[in-house]
N, C-alpha and C positions, 0 to 999 in steps of 0.2 A: 459859903463857897460850894457846899454840897448841893444846895438848891440851884445854883448857876449851872453846875456840871450836869445835873439831871435835866435842866431845861434844854441845854445844848444837845444832850443825847437824844431827847425826844424830838427836837427840831431838825436834826441832821437828815433824816429820810425825806422831809419835805423839801429841803434845799437841793438834795440830789435829784429828786424827781423833777424839780423845776428847771435845773440847768443841764441835765443830761442831753436833751435834743441839740443844744448849741454846742456842747463839747464834742459830739460825734458827727456833726454835720459835714465836716471836711474829711472824713475818713471812710474808707470802704472796708470790706470784710477782712482784708489782710493787714489792716492797720496803717496803710500808706495813705498819705494825704492825697485825695483825688476827688473829682466830682463824679457822682453817679451818672453813667452814660446810658443812652438808649440806642436802639438799632437805627441804622440809616434808612431813610425812605428812598424809594426807587427814583423819585424825581429830584433828589437833592444833588447838588454839585459841590464837590469838596473845594474849599477855598485854597488858593495857592499860598506858598510861603510868603510871597510879597504882601498878599491881602492880610495874612495873620500878623505880619510885621507892622502893617499900617493900622492895626487895631480892628480887624474885621470881627464882627460879633457872630459867634457860632452857637451861642446858647448852650443847651445841654445835649446837643447832638454830637455823635462821634462820627467823624468823616474818615473813611478808610478806602483804600483802593478796591474797586469792584473786581471780584474774582469769580471763578466758577465757570460753568458752561457758557453763560451769556457773554462773558468777557472773552473767552477763548473763541467763540463763534465770530466775534467782531474782527479778530485778526486772522482767522483761518478761512473766512469767507472768500470765494473766488472774486477776482477783480472784474469790474465792468469793462466793456470794450473801450469806452472812452478813457478809463484810467490806464489801460494797457497801452493805448496809443500815445497818451501823454508821457508815460514812462519810457517808451521806446524812442520817442522824439528827443527826450532829454538825454538819454544815454547816447543816442546817435550824434547829438550836437556836442556833447562833452568828450566822447571817446573818438578813437580813430577808426574809420570804417575799414573793414577787411576787404571790401569789394574795390577792385581797381577800376579806374575809369575806362570807358570803352575806347578801344584803339581808334585812331583817326584813320581816314581813308576808306578802304573797302568795307569796313564795318558800318559805315554810314550810308553814303551814296557814291555812285560813280556814273560818269557819262562818257561814252566812247564815240569817236568819229572815225569812220573807216571807209576806205576806197579799195575796191577789188575788181577782179576780172574773172571771166569764165575760162576754165581750162579745157573743158570738154562738154558738149551739149548736143541736144537733139530736139527738134520740133516735129511733132507728129500731128497730121491733119490740121496744121496751123498755117493756113495759106496754101499756095500751090508752088511746087509739088507737095504731095502729102508728107514726105520725109525730107527734112533738111537738117544739115549738121553745121556746127560751128556758127550758129547765128547770134550767140551771146556776145556782147561787146564789153560793157563795164557795169559796175554796180557801186552806188554810193549810199551810205546809210548812217544812221544815228541810233545808238542803243543806250537806254537808261535803265539802271537798276531800281526797280520799284519797291522791292522788299525781299524778305528771305524767310524760309523755314529754318529756324536756328539749328546749326550743326548738320544741315542736310542739303538744301537747295536754295537757289535764287530765282526770283521772278523778274524777268527782263521785259522791256517794251522796246520793240525795234521798228523803226520807220526807214525804209530804203527805196531807192529808185533804180530800176534796171533798164538798160537800153539793149534792144534786140534788133538785128538787121536781117529781115526776111527777104525772100526773092521779090515779093510784091511791095516792099517798102519797110521803113524802119518804124518800130513801135516803142512806146515808153510805158512802163508799168510802175505804179506806186503800190507799195506793200505795207500793210499795217499788221504786225505779228507779235503776239505775246510768246515769250520763250522761257522755258524752264531749263536751268543749267545746274549742274552739280559737279564737284562739291561747292558749297557756298563760298563767296569771295572772302568772308571773314576768316576762313581757314588758312588763307595765304598760300594755299597750294597752287602752283603756277598753272597746271593743266586743268581743263574743264571740258565738259561734254554737255550737249543739250539737244532739245527738240522743240520745234515751234509750229504753230498752226495759225493761219490768219487769212485776211482778205486782200486780194489784189484788184486794183482798179487801173484800167488802161487810160492813160492820158490821150493818146492817139492810137487807133487800132485800124488794121486793114479791113476792107469791106467784108461783110459776112461773118465776122468773128465776134465772140462775146466780149463785152467790155468789163465783165466781172470774172474773177477767177478765185479758186480756192488754193492758197499758197501753203506749202508745207516744207519744212527744212530740217535737216539733221546736221549738227555742227560739232566741231572739236577744235580746241585752240589752246594757246598759252598766253598768259597775261603777266605783266610785270609792273606792279604799282609803284608809284612814288620814286621813279628813277631821277627826276629833276624836280624836287619839291613835291608838289601834288600831281605831277604829270608822269605818266608811264606809257608803255608800249604794249600792244597785243597783236597776235597773228592768229588768223582763224581760217578754217577751211571746212568744206562739207558739200552737201547737195542742196540745191535750191530749185524746187519744182513747182509747177502749178497745173491745175486742171481748169478748163473753161467751164463756167457754170451754165451758160446759155448756148453753148455749142459743144462739139465733140473734140476740139483741139486740146493739146497739152504741150508742155515744155518740160524737159528734164535736163539739168545741167549741174556740173560740179564747179565750184568756185574757190578762189583763194583771195583773202583780203587782209589788210593790215591797217593800223591806225594808232591814234593816241587815245589814252584813257585818263580821265581827270577825276580825282577823288575830292570830295568836299563833305 
């Protein structure tokens, strides 16, 4: 019996040395059962929970969320212009816009048809005799709003026809005139003022006078939009003068006109 115990006593160190690597293979320094892990490589991608549930093999690598300056720079970096545009379009489609739609009518376009007459006028060196008064008869025109300087002025285009009765005969003049008026029609203020400068062309002219003229006008008026649907009224007055370009004649007259204004 003593011989057996002595043999076991001397054999025990050999068994311990042989089985110690297997006994401690599943434990770390704190005694908990775990697999020794290594640091994560930069190019590794951590598997998702679904991949782990489906048996994804991760080996001896430890996958952890990337932290530090590189991770912070990813989220704090400024957005590219295309990303900002996509985000703004998404928010605009999902949310309610704070901008109200443009008001219909004078904020878009308007067209005016007007008929007027001359209240007082004078023709100087325009036929014989040199000075003639009350030669103006009527005036018919069309005015279109071409555009605006927001919150300030409108740009109008006016085409009109004037009829004058001189001592030597009647003449007809066609006028093409850009006009600037203020305030702009979008303000809905009823009164407006303006100035225009354009070209006059005589359809029929008395002998010895120019067929071209420089037209200029100062106007003031009141407009009332959308009285009957998209139709309104306006009244206008001012001076309507011209200077002959190829002769020394001129015409100075005051006028009053009225008509319909259509918004669209």
